[in-house]
C-alpha positions in Angstrom: 11.1 16.1 -6.6 8.7 13.3 -6.0 8.7 11.5 -2.7 6.6 8.6 -1.5 6.8 7.8 2.2 5.1 4.8 3.9 4.4 4.6 7.6 2.5 2.6 10.1 4.3 -0.7 10.1 4.9 -2.5 13.4 5.1 -5.7 15.3 1.5 -7.0 15.9 0.0 -10.2 17.2 -2.0 -12.5 15.0 -5.6 -11.3 14.7 -4.6 -7.7 15.2 -4.9 -4.7 13.0 -2.7 -2.0 11.4 -3.2 1.0 9.3 -0.5 1.8 6.8 -0.2 5.2 5.4 1.3 6.3 2.1 2.1 10.0 1.8 3.2 11.8 -1.4 4.9 15.0 -2.2 5.4 16.3 -5.7 2.5 14.3 -7.1 -1.2 14.2 -6.7 -2.1 10.7 -5.7 -5.6 11.0 -6.9 -4.3 11.3 -10.4 -2.5 8.0 -10.2 -3.2 4.3 -9.7 -1.9 3.7 -6.3 -1.0 0.2 -5.0 0.2 -1.5 -2.0 2.7 -4.3 -2.5 4.5 -6.5 -0.1 7.7 -8.5 -0.2 8.5 -11.3 2.3 12.1 -12.6 2.7 12.9 -15.0 -0.2 9.7 -14.2 -2.1 8.7 -12.0 -4.9 7.0 -8.7 -4.5 3.2 -9.0 -4.8 0.3 -6.7 -5.2 -1.9 -6.5 -2.1 -4.4 -3.8 -3.0 -4.8 -0.9 -5.5 -7.0 2.0 -6.1 -7.6 4.0 -9.3 -8.2 7.7 -9.8 -11.9 6.6 -10.3 -11.9 4.8 -7.0 -11.9 1.4 -8.4 -10.4 -0.9 -5.9 -8.7 -4.3 -6.5 -7.4 -6.8 -3.9 -5.2 -9.9 -3.9 -7.2 -13.0 -2.9 -5.2 -13.1 0.3 -6.3 -9.6 1.2 -10.0 -9.8 0.3 -12.3 -9.4 3.3 -9.4 -8.4 5.6 -7.8 -5.3 4.0 -9.3 -2.2 2.8 -7.5 0.5 0.7 -8.7 4.1 0.8 -7.6 7.5 -0.2 -7.8 10.9 1.5 -7.4 13.5 -1.3 -7.3 16.4 1.1 -4.2 14.9 2.7 -2.8 13.4 -0.5 -2.5 10.0 1.2 -3.6 6.5 0.6 -4.2 4.1 3.4 -4.2 0.3 3.9 -6.4 -0.9 6.8 -5.3 -4.4 7.6 -7.5 -6.5 10.0 -7.3 -10.1 11.1 -3.6 -10.1 10.5 -1.8 -13.5 10.1 1.8 -14.5 10.3 1.8 -14.9 6.6 1.1 -11.2 6.3 4.7 -10.5 7.6 6.6 -8.5 5.0 7.9 -5.2 3.9 5.0 -3.2 2.5 5.6 -0.7 -0.3 3.4 2.1 -1.8 3.5 2.6 -5.6 2.0 5.3 -7.7 1.8 4.9 -11.4 0.1 6.5 -14.3 0.3 6.8 -18.1 -0.2 10.4 -19.3 0.1 11.3 -23.0 2.2 8.2 -23.6 4.6 8.9 -20.8 4.7 6.5 -17.8 5.4 7.8 -14.4 6.1 5.2 -11.6 7.2 5.9 -8.1 8.0 3.7 -5.2 8.4 4.3 -1.5 11.1 2.8 0.7 8.7 0.5 2.5 7.5 -0.2 6.0 7.9 -3.5 7.9 4.9 -5.4 9.1 5.6 -8.2 11.4 2.8 -10.5 12.6 4.0 -12.7 15.5 3.0 -13.8 19.0 
């Protein structure tokens, strides 16, 4: 059974930093495209950052220069380092792992972790 678990969300002041962690069981994250998404109340879910099996990284414009996605293959985890946080970064953050293998799509989501940026 596949399980994706996010952690690291918290209440932080503007300008602060957080590191989110995405841990997986039942799949090997390095074989997937792993993305961090976020959803604020009343808004659609949006992609924040992603990393491919080949270590290609992609960032939303709002995340460029502030957020860094990385992967620890030995621990089967993907991280999102978030610096210079702003109130607009307040949202539930979700980890997603997806891949297409021999025409079969596998797509897994975690339950999310809440990030609140407020003074």
